[in-house]
C-alpha positions as CSV (number, residue, x, y, z in Angstrom):
1,M,-27.4,67.2,-73.2
2,I,-27.0,67.5,-69.3
3,H,-29.5,64.0,-69.2
4,L,-26.6,62.4,-71.4
5,V,-23.6,63.5,-69.1
6,L,-25.5,62.4,-65.8
7,K,-26.3,58.8,-67.4
8,T,-22.8,58.3,-68.8
9,M,-21.6,59.8,-64.7
10,A,-23.7,56.9,-63.1
11,Q,-22.5,54.0,-65.5
12,A,-18.9,54.8,-64.2
13,K,-19.8,55.3,-60.8
14,R,-22.0,51.5,-61.2
15,M,-18.7,50.5,-62.7
16,I,-16.3,51.5,-60.2
17,V,-18.3,50.0,-57.9
18,I,-18.9,47.1,-59.4
19,V,-14.9,46.3,-60.1
20,A,-14.1,48.1,-56.9
21,G,-16.4,45.2,-55.8
22,F,-14.8,41.9,-57.4
23,T,-11.2,43.1,-56.8
24,I,-11.6,43.0,-53.1
25,L,-14.0,40.0,-53.7
26,V,-10.7,38.1,-55.6
27,V,-8.5,40.0,-52.6
28,G,-10.8,38.2,-49.8
29,I,-11.3,34.9,-52.2
30,A,-7.0,34.3,-51.8
31,M,-7.0,35.3,-48.5
32,I,-8.2,31.8,-48.2
33,V,-5.0,30.1,-49.0
34,L,-2.6,33.4,-48.1
35,P,-2.1,35.1,-45.1
36,G,-5.2,37.8,-44.4
37,P,-8.5,38.3,-42.5
38,A,-10.9,36.1,-45.4
39,V,-13.4,36.2,-43.4
40,V,-14.0,40.1,-43.1
41,V,-12.4,40.8,-46.9
42,I,-15.0,38.5,-48.7
43,P,-18.4,39.9,-46.7
44,I,-17.0,43.6,-47.7
45,G,-16.6,42.7,-51.3
46,L,-19.7,40.9,-50.8
47,A,-21.7,44.5,-49.7
48,I,-20.3,46.6,-52.1
49,L,-21.5,44.1,-55.0
50,A,-24.9,43.6,-53.1
51,T,-25.4,47.8,-54.1
52,E,-25.0,46.1,-57.7
53,F,-26.0,42.6,-57.9
54,I,-29.2,40.3,-55.9
55,W,-27.1,37.6,-56.5
56,A,-24.3,39.3,-54.4
57,R,-27.0,40.3,-51.7
58,K,-28.5,37.1,-51.5
59,L,-24.7,35.5,-51.0
60,L,-23.8,37.6,-48.2
61,D,-27.3,36.8,-46.3
62,T,-26.3,33.6,-46.7
63,V,-23.2,34.4,-45.3
64,K,-24.2,36.0,-42.5
65,E,-26.4,34.2,-41.7
66,R,-23.5,31.5,-41.6
67,F,-22.1,33.2,-38.8
68,E,-24.2,33.9,-37.2
69,R,-25.2,30.3,-36.3
70,M,-21.3,29.5,-35.9
71,R,-21.5,32.3,-33.3
72,K,-24.1,31.0,-31.3
73,K,-22.8,27.2,-31.0
74,S,-19.8,28.9,-29.8
């Protein structure tokens, strides 16, 4: 019984992380055309999703590398 409760709680936590991550990511993408700090919000959404998805980790690493290259050019 306790194992089932722990499994259900872990699934609920994972679902909350996924929903929050995608929500923040979509809001950040919307901020590309709407006023707002998309450059800050998109990496936050990716960082949340990266805790659950490898593709998000890889994309976040790519975004970090591009920001670092842009910073060094300035």
